[in-house]
Each structure stands twice: as structure tokens, then as C-alpha cells.
N, C-alpha and C positions, 0 to 999 in steps of 0.2 A: 348323134350317134353315142351310144353308151360306151364309156371307157371300160376296157377289160380289166379284170382283177389281176394285180401284180403276181408274178410267179416267184416262188421261193428259189433263190439262186445260191445262197450260202448254206454250206453243209458243215456241221461241226466235225472236225477230224478229216481223215482222208476220204476220197470218193472211192467207195468199194467197188471191186470188179462186178459184184452182183447188181449194183445199181446201174452200171453201164450195160451189162447183159440184159437186164430187165427193160431198159430204155430201147435197146435194139429189138428184142423179141416182141415188145408191144406193138411194133410196126408191121408185123407179119400179116395182120388182118386188114391193114390199110393198102388195098390192092391198086389204088390210083397213084401210088408212089413207086418209083423205080430206082431212084438214086438217093444215096446217103453219103454224107461226108462227116468224118469224125476227127476232132482234134483232142489229143490227150497230152497233158503236161505232168511229168512226174518229177519228184525231188531226186536230183542226181548226187552221187557221191563226190566228195572232194575232201582234201586235207589241207590244213594250214598249220605250219610248224609242228608237224607230227600229231595234230589234233584232227580226228576224223569228224566230219559232219554227221550228226545223229538225226537231226530233224530241222524243219523250218516251222516257226510259229507264225501263222498268218492272222492278222487282225484288220478289221475295217470299221471305220466310223459309219454306222448305219443311218446317221442323220441325213435326211433327204436322198438316201441311196435308192429307195424304191422308184422315185421319179426318173432318176438317171437310168436305171436298169430297164424300166418300162420304155423309155425313149429309144434305148439301144435295140431292144427287142422289136418294137413296132417299126423302127426305121428299116430293119432287115426285111420285114414282111412287105414294106412299101417298095424297097429297092430290088428285091429278088422274088422269083416265083417259088415261094416256099409253101410246103404243105404243113410243116411244123418245125419247131426247133426246141432244143433243150440246152440249157447252159447252167453249169454248176461250178462253184469255186469253194475251196476249203477255207475254213477258219480254224484256229487252234493249231495243235501240233500235227504235222504230217512227216512221217519218217522217210528216210532215204528209200527210194524204190516205190513209194506209194504215189498215187495219183492226186494232184491238187487242183486240176482244172480240166473240165470236160465240156466240150461243145459238140452238139450233134444236130445236123441239119438234114432235112428231107425235102425232096422236090421231084417232080416228074422229069426234070432235066439235070444231067450230071454237072454241067458247067455252073448252073445256078446254085446247086447244093454246095459245090466246092467254093465258089466265090463268096457265098453268104457265110460259110464257116470261117473263112479267112477274115472277112469283114467284121464278124462278131468278135473274134479274138482281138483284132486290132482296136476296135472301138472300146471293148472292155478294158484293155490295157491302157488306153489313152484317157478314158473318162472315169474309171473307178480306181480310187486310191486305196491300195492295199499295202499294209505294212508287213514286211517279211523279215523276221529275226532268225538268224541262224543259231542253232543249238549244237555245240560241239561236245564230244566226249574226249577226255584226255587219253 
């Protein structure tokens, strides 16, 4: 069996609402799918000693990361009845209120879509090492 081409997961900067909307709208023509599950993570506001969080800078060592991401993706297709999945994580600066992580799963079955989405988030967090540095403004 021929190995599938790795998908681009990392996005420079925040994941824009337009990217999320385009991912969703592109599935309208896929009429064999009835269920979708979406996970979004955004940078939340916080303050430490009167300093407000401005952004988080995400970085990842991309050495050997394609193989890890490929395995996460393919294991989800093996474990769950999925029609497709999309997974994106930010690198670089993401300001408070912006989206930094987006997972979107589609299936003919709602339980499969939801379980796969949760599985992907957990696997990504467990296996992909991302550095997150907080940037505060005084």
C-alpha cells in the first residue's frame, strides 16, 4: 500500500475564522457525511502582577514531526469511521482571543466524529511537543 502524502498541520500565526469557515463549507458537497465535530482552542486573557497577556508565541521542532503527525492522523482513520479530518495548530504569535488549534472530524456517525475529535486532540497534545511562551504587555 502506498503511503499517503503528509498533510500540512502548522500554520504561521492564528488560525483565521475564514480558514475554519472554508473547511466547514467545503463539506457541503460531501453528501455521504452527516456528522461533524469541531474543537477550537483560543488564547485566553489573563493578568499576572498587573501585566496583561498580549499573545502566546508557539514554536515546534519540526524534526521528525511529519512522521508523528502522519501516525496520529492514520491511527484516527483506523480507530474511527471517519470520512475526513482536518487538524491545524499555530506557530508564531497568536494574540488573546485568536484561535491556535483547530480539529475538525467528519463521519456518517455522530459518536464516531465526536470520539475521533477528542482522540486527535489528546494524541496531538501527548505526542507533539510545542513550546508556548507568554508575551505580556505592561
